[in-house]
Every structure is written in C-alpha cells, then in structure tokens.
C-alpha positions as CSV (number, residue, x, y, z in Angstrom):
1,M,24.0,24.2,-14.7
2,T,23.4,20.5,-15.3
3,S,20.0,19.1,-16.2
4,S,18.3,16.5,-14.1
5,A,18.7,14.0,-17.0
6,E,22.5,14.3,-16.6
7,Q,22.3,13.5,-12.9
8,L,20.4,10.2,-13.3
9,T,22.3,7.0,-13.0
10,P,21.3,4.3,-15.5
11,A,19.8,1.3,-13.8
12,R,19.2,-2.2,-15.0
13,P,15.5,-2.9,-15.4
14,W,14.3,-5.0,-12.5
15,G,12.7,-7.7,-14.8
16,A,15.9,-8.2,-16.8
17,G,17.2,-10.8,-14.3
18,R,14.1,-12.9,-14.8
19,L,14.6,-13.3,-18.6
20,A,15.4,-16.7,-20.0
21,P,15.8,-18.1,-23.5
22,Y,12.6,-19.2,-25.2
23,P,11.9,-22.9,-25.1
24,A,12.4,-24.9,-28.3
25,T,9.9,-24.0,-30.9
26,V,7.9,-26.5,-33.0
27,H,7.2,-25.9,-36.7
28,R,3.4,-26.1,-37.3
29,P,2.2,-27.6,-40.6
30,H,0.0,-24.6,-41.5
31,A,0.9,-21.5,-43.4
32,T,-2.3,-19.5,-43.2
33,V,-5.5,-19.4,-41.2
34,S,-8.8,-18.0,-42.5
35,I,-12.4,-18.1,-41.4
36,D,-14.8,-20.2,-43.5
37,P,-17.7,-17.8,-44.2
38,L,-20.4,-20.5,-44.0
39,T,-19.3,-22.3,-40.8
40,Q,-17.4,-19.5,-39.1
41,I,-14.7,-22.0,-38.2
42,G,-11.0,-21.4,-38.8
43,E,-9.4,-23.2,-41.7
44,F,-5.7,-24.0,-41.5
45,R,-4.0,-24.3,-44.9
46,D,-0.5,-25.4,-45.9
47,R,1.8,-23.7,-48.3
48,L,0.0,-25.4,-51.2
49,G,-3.4,-24.2,-50.1
50,Q,-4.6,-27.6,-48.9
51,V,-6.7,-27.7,-45.6
52,V,-4.6,-29.1,-42.7
53,E,-6.4,-30.9,-39.9
54,M,-5.2,-29.3,-36.6
55,G,-6.8,-31.8,-34.3
56,K,-10.0,-31.7,-32.3
57,H,-10.6,-29.5,-29.2
58,G,-13.4,-29.3,-26.7
59,T,-15.6,-26.5,-25.7
60,S,-16.7,-25.6,-22.2
61,S,-19.4,-23.6,-20.5
62,G,-20.2,-22.6,-16.9
63,T,-22.8,-21.0,-14.7
64,E,-22.6,-19.2,-11.4
65,T,-25.5,-18.3,-9.1
66,S,-25.3,-15.9,-6.2
67,T,-27.1,-16.9,-2.9
68,T,-28.2,-14.7,0.0
69,T,-29.5,-16.4,3.2
70,N,-30.5,-13.3,5.3
71,S,-31.7,-10.2,3.4
72,D,-33.1,-8.2,6.4
73,S,-29.9,-7.6,8.3
74,A,-26.3,-8.5,7.6
75,P,-26.6,-10.8,4.6
76,D,-24.7,-14.1,4.5
77,Q,-23.7,-14.5,0.9
78,G,-22.2,-17.3,-1.1
79,H,-22.3,-18.7,-4.6
80,D,-22.5,-21.9,-6.6
81,Q,-20.6,-22.8,-9.7
82,D,-20.8,-25.6,-12.2
83,S,-19.1,-26.3,-15.5
84,H,-19.4,-28.6,-18.5
85,Q,-16.7,-29.6,-20.9
86,D,-16.9,-31.8,-23.9
C-alpha cells in the first residue's frame, strides 16, 4: 500500500513566478545604531565609533472624530480627519 505522501505531485509555489531580483543596494555610512539614554533618540555610529548624521526627518500626527446625525432611528454616520506634518 502506498502512502498519501507518495501520491502527491510536487507543484511550484504560486508566488515563485512573482519573484524578481532585489534592486541595487546602497551602502549606508553607519555600522551600529544605539539609543541615547538621555534623549531616547537613535545614534548612528560609523566603524570608528563616531556619530554619523543620517539626515533630518519629520513627524506627523492626526486626529479622527466620528459624527452621528440621527441617533433616534437609523443613524447617518460619518467622520472627519485631519493631519499635521512637520
């Protein structure tokens, strides 16, 4: 008697046809990243231990409020959104 594993036909995974080579990589100037205990900000250091400036980035925040226009029968609901980025 043959087992069910012997009866299975190997199949190529469906996602294998979607694979592509990785794009060209870029060497970054840092070797390690650690958190400064006082500022709680990441410090990027090169192979000599010197801090490397990695550029500035912004922060963002947003709020969302729900609105209901008719609460005694079938409510008509919506929402408002806003965001702020610096």
